[in-house]
C-alpha positions in Angstrom: -29.8 -32.9 60.4 -32.6 -34.4 62.6 -32.6 -35.1 66.3 -32.8 -39.0 65.9 -30.0 -39.0 63.2 -27.6 -36.9 65.5 -28.3 -39.3 68.3 -27.6 -42.5 66.0 -24.3 -40.8 64.9 -23.5 -39.9 68.6 -23.9 -43.7 69.5 -22.0 -45.0 66.8 -19.1 -42.8 67.6 -19.0 -43.9 71.1 -19.2 -47.5 70.1 -16.3 -47.0 67.9 -14.3 -45.4 70.8 -15.3 -48.3 72.9 -13.5 -50.6 70.1 -10.5 -48.6 69.9 -9.8 -48.4 73.4 -11.2 -51.8 74.4 -13.0 -49.9 77.1 -16.9 -49.9 78.1 -18.0 -46.4 78.5 -21.9 -47.7 78.3 -22.8 -51.2 79.7 -23.7 -53.8 76.7 -27.3 -53.8 78.0 -27.8 -50.0 77.9 -25.9 -49.6 74.5 -28.2 -52.4 73.1 -31.3 -50.5 74.6 -30.2 -47.1 73.4 -29.1 -48.4 69.7 -32.5 -50.5 69.5 -34.7 -47.9 70.4 -33.2 -44.5 68.6 -32.8 -47.0 65.4 -36.5 -48.0 65.7 -37.7 -44.4 66.2 -35.7 -42.9 63.6 -37.0 -45.5 61.0 -40.9 -44.8 62.2 -40.6 -41.1 62.7 -37.9 -39.8 60.6 -37.3 -42.4 58.1 -34.5 -43.8 56.7 -32.1 -42.2 53.8 -29.3 -43.3 51.9 -27.1 -40.6 53.4 -27.1 -42.4 56.6 -26.1 -46.0 55.1 -22.6 -45.8 56.7 -24.1 -45.2 60.2 -27.0 -47.7 59.9 -24.1 -50.2 59.0 -22.1 -49.3 61.9 -25.1 -49.5 64.4 -25.8 -53.1 63.0 -22.3 -54.0 63.9 -22.5 -52.4 67.2 -25.8 -54.2 68.0 -24.2 -57.7 67.0 -21.0 -57.0 69.2 -22.7 -55.9 72.2 -25.4 -58.6 72.1 -22.8 -61.2 71.8 -20.2 -59.5 73.9 -17.7 -59.8 71.2 -14.2 -58.2 72.0 -11.7 -57.4 69.4 -8.1 -58.3 70.9 -6.0 -57.7 67.9 -5.0 -53.7 68.2 -4.5 -53.6 64.3 -8.1 -55.1 63.8 -9.5 -52.7 66.5 -7.7 -49.5 64.5 -8.9 -50.7 61.5 -12.7 -50.9 62.6 -12.1 -47.7 64.1 -10.6 -46.2 61.1 -13.2 -47.4 58.5 -16.0 -46.8 60.8 -15.2 -43.1 61.7 -14.5 -42.5 58.1 -18.2 -44.2 57.1 -20.0 -42.0 60.2 -18.4 -38.6 59.1 -19.4 -39.4 55.3 -22.9 -39.9 56.7 -22.9 -36.7 58.7 -21.2 -34.6 55.8 -24.0 -36.0 53.2 -26.9 -35.5 55.8 -25.8 -32.1 56.3 -25.0 -31.2 52.5 -28.5 -32.9 51.3 -30.5 -32.4 54.1 -34.3 -33.1 55.0 -35.1 -29.7 54.3 -38.3 -27.8 55.2 -39.8 -25.2 52.6 -41.0 -21.9 53.8 -44.7 -22.1 54.7 -47.3 -20.1 52.6 -48.3 -16.9 53.8 -51.6 -16.3 51.8 -55.4 -16.8 53.1 -55.7 -19.9 51.1 -54.9 -23.3 52.0 -52.8 -25.3 49.0 -54.0 -28.6 47.2 -52.2 -30.5 45.0 -52.2 -33.1 42.7 -50.2 -34.8 39.8 -52.6 -34.9 36.5 -51.8 -36.6 33.3 -53.3 -35.2 30.1 -54.1 -37.8 27.6 -55.1 -37.8 24.1 -54.9 -40.7 21.6 -51.4 -40.2 20.6 -49.6 -38.0 23.3 -49.7 -37.4 27.0 -48.3 -34.7 29.2 -47.7 -34.8 33.0 -48.4 -31.6 35.2 -48.4 -30.7 38.7 -51.1 -28.9 39.7 -51.7 -26.4 42.8 -54.9 -24.9 43.5 -56.3 -22.8 46.5 -59.2 -23.8 49.0 -60.9 -22.0 51.8 -61.4 -25.3 53.9 -58.9 -27.9 54.7 -59.6 -31.0 53.2 -61.5 -34.2 55.3 -58.1 -36.1 54.6 -55.5 -34.2 55.6 -52.4 -35.7 54.1 -49.7 -33.3 53.5 -48.2 -33.8 50.0 -44.5 -35.2 49.4 -41.7 -33.1 47.5 -41.8 -36.2 45.0 -43.3 -39.2 45.7 -41.2 -41.1 43.4 -37.9 -39.2 43.1 -35.2 -41.7 42.2 -36.8 -42.5 39.0 -38.6 -39.6 37.9 -35.4 -37.1 38.7 -32.6 -39.5 37.1 -30.5 -36.8 35.2 -32.0 -33.6 36.8 -28.6 -31.4 37.1 -26.6 -34.2 35.6 -27.0 -36.4 38.5 -28.3 -39.9 39.4 -31.9 -40.6 40.5 -30.7 -42.2 43.9 -29.1 -38.7 45.2 -32.7 -37.0 45.3 -34.6 -40.2 46.6 -34.9 -38.7 50.1 -37.2 -35.9 48.5 -40.0 -38.7 49.1 -39.6 -37.9 53.0 -40.0 -34.1 52.8 -43.4 -32.9 53.2 -44.8 -29.7 51.7 -47.3 -27.2 53.1 -49.9 -28.5 50.3 -52.6 -31.1 51.0 -52.3 -34.2 48.5 -56.2 -34.3 47.1 -58.1 -33.4 44.4 -61.3 -33.1 46.3 -62.9 -29.7 46.2 -64.5 -28.0 49.3 -68.4 -27.1 49.0 -67.3 -23.4 49.1 -65.1 -23.8 46.2 -67.3 -22.1 43.8 -64.7 -18.9 42.9 -62.8 -18.9 39.9 -58.9 -17.8 39.9 -56.4 -16.6 37.4 -54.3 -19.6 36.1 -50.2 -19.5 36.3 -48.3 -21.8 33.9 -44.9 -22.8 35.0 -42.1 -23.7 33.1 -38.8 -25.3 34.8 -35.3 -25.0 33.4 -33.0 -27.1 31.5 -31.9 -30.2 33.1 -34.4 -29.5 36.0 -37.9 -30.6 36.8 -41.5 -29.2 37.4 -41.0 -29.4 41.2 -38.0 -27.0 41.2 -40.0 -24.1 42.4 -42.5 -25.7 44.7 -41.9 -23.0 47.4 -42.9 -20.2 45.2 -45.8 -21.9 43.3 -47.3 -22.6 46.7 -47.2 -19.2 47.9 -48.5 -18.0 44.5 -51.3 -20.6 45.2 -51.9 -19.5 48.7 -52.5 -15.9 47.3 -55.6 -17.0 45.2 -54.1 -18.5 42.0 -54.3 -22.1 40.3 -50.9 -23.3 39.3 -49.9 -25.7 36.7 -46.2 -26.6 36.5 -45.6 -28.5 33.1 -43.6 -31.8 33.5 -41.7 -31.4 30.2 -39.5 -34.1 30.2 -36.3 -32.3 29.4 -33.0 -33.9 28.2 -30.2 -32.8 26.2 -30.6 -36.1 24.1 -34.2 -35.4 23.4 -33.3 -32.4 21.3 -29.6 -33.5 20.2 -27.7 -31.2 22.0 -24.2 -32.2 23.0 -23.6 -32.3 26.9 -20.4 -31.1 26.4 -21.8 -27.7 25.6 -23.7 -27.6 28.7 -20.6 -28.4 30.9 -18.2 -26.2 29.0 -16.6 -22.9 30.7 -15.8 -21.6 27.3 -18.2 -18.7 26.5 -18.5 -19.3 22.7 -19.8 -22.8 23.6 -22.0 -22.0 26.3 -23.4 -19.1 23.7 -24.1 -22.3 21.2 -25.6 -24.0 23.8 -28.2 -21.1 24.5 -28.9 -20.8 20.9 -29.5 -24.7 20.5 -31.9 -24.4 23.6 -33.5 -21.3 22.2 -34.0 -23.1 18.5 -34.6 -26.8 19.7 -36.4 -26.9 23.1 -38.5 -23.7 23.6 -40.7 -24.1 20.7 -41.2 -27.9 21.8 -41.9 -26.7 25.3 -44.2 -24.2 24.0 -46.1 -26.5 22.2 -46.7 -28.4 26.0 -48.2 -25.0 26.9 -50.7 -25.3 24.2 -51.4 -28.8 24.5 -52.5 -28.6 28.2 -54.4 -25.5 27.6 -56.3 -27.4 25.0 -57.0 -30.4 27.5 -58.2 -27.6 30.0 -60.5 -26.0 27.7 -62.6 -29.5 27.4 -63.3 -29.2 31.0 -62.6 -32.8 32.2 -60.8 -32.5 35.6 -62.7 -31.5 38.6 -60.4 -28.7 39.4 -60.7 -26.9 36.0 -64.1 -25.3 37.4 -61.6 -23.0 39.6 -60.1 -21.5 36.4 -60.8 -18.3 35.1 -59.0 -18.7 31.5 -59.4 -15.2 30.7 -56.6 -14.5 33.3 -53.4 -16.1 32.5 -49.8 -16.0 33.5 -46.8 -17.7 32.1 -43.8 -17.9 34.7 -40.4 -19.9 34.0 -36.9 -20.2 35.3 -34.1 -20.2 33.0 -35.0 -22.1 29.9 -38.7 -21.9 31.3 -38.4 -18.3 31.4 -37.4 -18.2 27.6 -40.6 -20.6 27.1 -42.9 -18.5 28.9 -41.6 -15.3 26.7 -42.0 -17.4 23.7 -45.3 -18.6 24.4 -46.8 -15.2 25.3 -45.3 -14.0 21.9 -47.1 -16.5 19.9 -50.4 -16.1 21.6 -53.3 -13.8 21.5 -54.0 -14.4 25.5 -54.3 -11.4 27.4 -51.8 -12.8 29.7 -48.6 -11.6 31.4 -45.3 -13.2 31.9 -42.4 -14.1 34.7 -39.1 -14.7 33.3 -36.5 -15.8 36.3 -33.0 -15.0 35.1 -33.6 -17.0 31.6 -32.9 -15.8 28.0 -35.0 -14.3 25.4 -35.1 -15.5 21.8 -34.1 -12.3 20.0 -36.9 -13.0 17.4 -39.4 -12.2 20.1 -38.3 -8.6 20.8 -39.6 -6.5 17.7 -43.2 -8.2 18.1 -43.5 -8.0 21.9 -46.4 -6.3 23.0 -47.2 -8.0 26.4 -46.6 -7.3 29.8 -43.4 -8.7 31.4 -41.5 -9.1 34.7 -37.8 -10.0 34.3 -35.8 -10.7 37.5 -32.2 -11.1 37.1 -29.5 -12.5 39.1 -26.3 -10.6 40.2 -25.1 -8.1 37.7 -22.6 -9.2 35.3 -20.9 -5.2 35.4 -19.8 -6.1 38.8 -15.9 -6.0 39.3 -13.9 -8.9 39.0 -13.2 -9.1 42.6 -16.9 -9.0 43.6 -17.6 -11.7 40.8 -14.9 -13.9 42.2 -16.5 -13.5 45.7 -19.6 -15.2 44.5 -17.6 -17.8 43.1 -18.0 -17.2 39.3 -15.3 -17.1 37.0 -15.6 -13.3 36.0 -14.7 -13.3 32.2 -16.9 -16.5 31.4 -19.8 -15.1 33.3 -19.2 -11.7 32.1 -19.5 -12.7 28.2 -22.5 -15.4 28.8 -24.5 -13.0 30.8 -23.8 -10.1 28.5 -24.8 -12.3 25.7 -28.3 -13.3 27.4 -29.2 -9.7 28.5 -28.9 -8.0 25.0 -32.2 -9.4 24.1 -33.4 -8.3 27.5 -32.1 -4.7 27.1 -33.5 -4.4 23.8 -37.1 -5.5 24.8 -37.0 -3.1 27.6 -35.8 -0.1 25.5 -39.0 -0.2 23.7 -41.0 2.6 25.5 -44.4 0.5 24.7 -43.5 -2.4 26.5 -45.3 -2.6 29.9 -43.7 -4.2 33.1 -40.3 -4.3 35.0 -37.1 -5.3 35.0 -35.5 -5.9 38.5 -32.3 -7.5 39.8 -32.1 -9.1 43.2 -28.4 -8.1 44.0 -27.3 -11.0 45.9 -29.1 -13.8 43.8 -27.3 -16.2 41.7 -28.8 -18.3 38.9 -30.1 -21.3 40.9 -31.3 -19.1 43.8 -34.5 -18.4 41.9 -35.4 -22.2 42.7 -35.7 -24.4 45.6 -31.8 -25.0 45.1 -30.8 -23.5 48.4 -33.2 -25.4 50.5 -32.4 -28.6 48.6 -28.7 -28.1 48.2 -27.5 -25.4 50.4 -24.0 -25.4 49.1 -25.1 -24.8 45.6 -26.6 -21.3 46.9 -24.7 -18.0 46.3 -22.8 -17.3 49.3 -24.0 -13.9 50.2 -27.7 -15.0 49.3 -29.9 -15.4 52.5 -32.6 -18.1 51.0 -35.6 -17.0 53.4 -35.1 -13.5 52.8 -34.5 -13.9 49.1 -37.3 -16.1 48.8 -39.9 -13.8 50.4 -38.5 -10.7 48.1 -38.9 -13.2 45.0 -42.3 -14.0 45.8 -43.6 -10.7 47.0 -42.3 -9.3 43.8 -44.2 -11.8 41.8 -47.4 -12.1 43.4 -47.5 -7.9 43.7 -47.2 -8.3 39.7 -49.6 -11.0 39.1 -52.1 -9.2 41.6 -51.6 -5.9 39.6 -52.1 -7.2 36.3 -54.4 -10.2 36.7 -56.7 -9.0 39.7 -56.4 -5.3 38.9 -55.4 -4.6 42.4 -53.4 -1.8 43.4 -49.6 -2.2 43.0 -47.8 -2.1 46.3 -44.3 -0.4 46.4 -41.6 -2.9 47.6 -38.8 -1.5 49.3 -35.8 -3.4 49.9 -32.1 -3.0 49.9 -31.5 -5.8 47.9 -33.4 -5.0 45.1 -32.5 -2.8 42.2 -34.8 -1.4 39.4 -33.4 -1.5 35.9 -36.1 -0.7 33.6 
């Protein structure tokens, strides 16, 4: 929580105590000044957000009561005002804590990061993408990009939630500069990384990782797939089911219907880039390509590579792999898993995962992965971050800390994940010597 938010909550609680006890701990004049100044500073410095609505309402009642010197005589009414106000303030405090104004890790690479949202358009079709690109110099207009400028509409349905839940994202600033202006010194060409997000997610869901990759000298294109279950005729009940058979059917339908469509998104954007229209395209070396994805996006990345003649590499973050890709696979892949389905029941239970359900579904997903890496001609690695759950491979540990795995340390986990991926990209796309990564939370499978 932010400092002024905490101050407003404290002032609201003081006012409620004054109502309940019919006493003045702080004089009306002082209380009005404190409330007014704190609220104005909060609005202009921190910005308002929906989680604090009950506190705002209580503050306005307090200002009205103190200004007109209104005193509630009835003990029942005082108790009702105190009780309802206290419930509202507690709700605000809890919501503000569970859905914080978060700070993502700062990129550690030598390049500044710039970003823009681009709409690729043809006569019949269009597709959006978030672009991150490196720069040697800070732009003249130093405006930090918001995590998402219009989240309420754009993120409706993400993780099955209404859009207003994410409206505070427009307050959160990233480390990237919001501009498409290129510096005079921007004459180098960088490898391009395509990113594909997971099901019921969004192209911004791995901003921390993509900013880090960009700061290391890569242009990143995160595709806005506009995923929805309705789009592919998939029953939402399958996604919510804790029945292993239903969940396996859900995975199969994603691989059958969603993945091919999202691979077409890759091809569409690549065609537009080949036309060389936006100015940042001059930064791209199209002979060095990587496909990265999380969950369904990981499956999309692998499928895109298997259908392509590009000399590229792939990174699948805990996503399934279409069994049809296994036999024909001859590319380079980094696969990073969440915690193992081979953990005993008590260990899986500690991670708040239904053991039998998790074990059945995870083994179903990993069977093609094992088959692929059993092929001696496959180049790359299969690693596991031991304490990481599925959502820990995205920004979720920062966006909604309550959804991260209990034993997962988000800062250490992010650093490890980013270091592994950047090392992999540097080794295969920039031909730099591979670095040895020794970390107790890392397990080498293949």
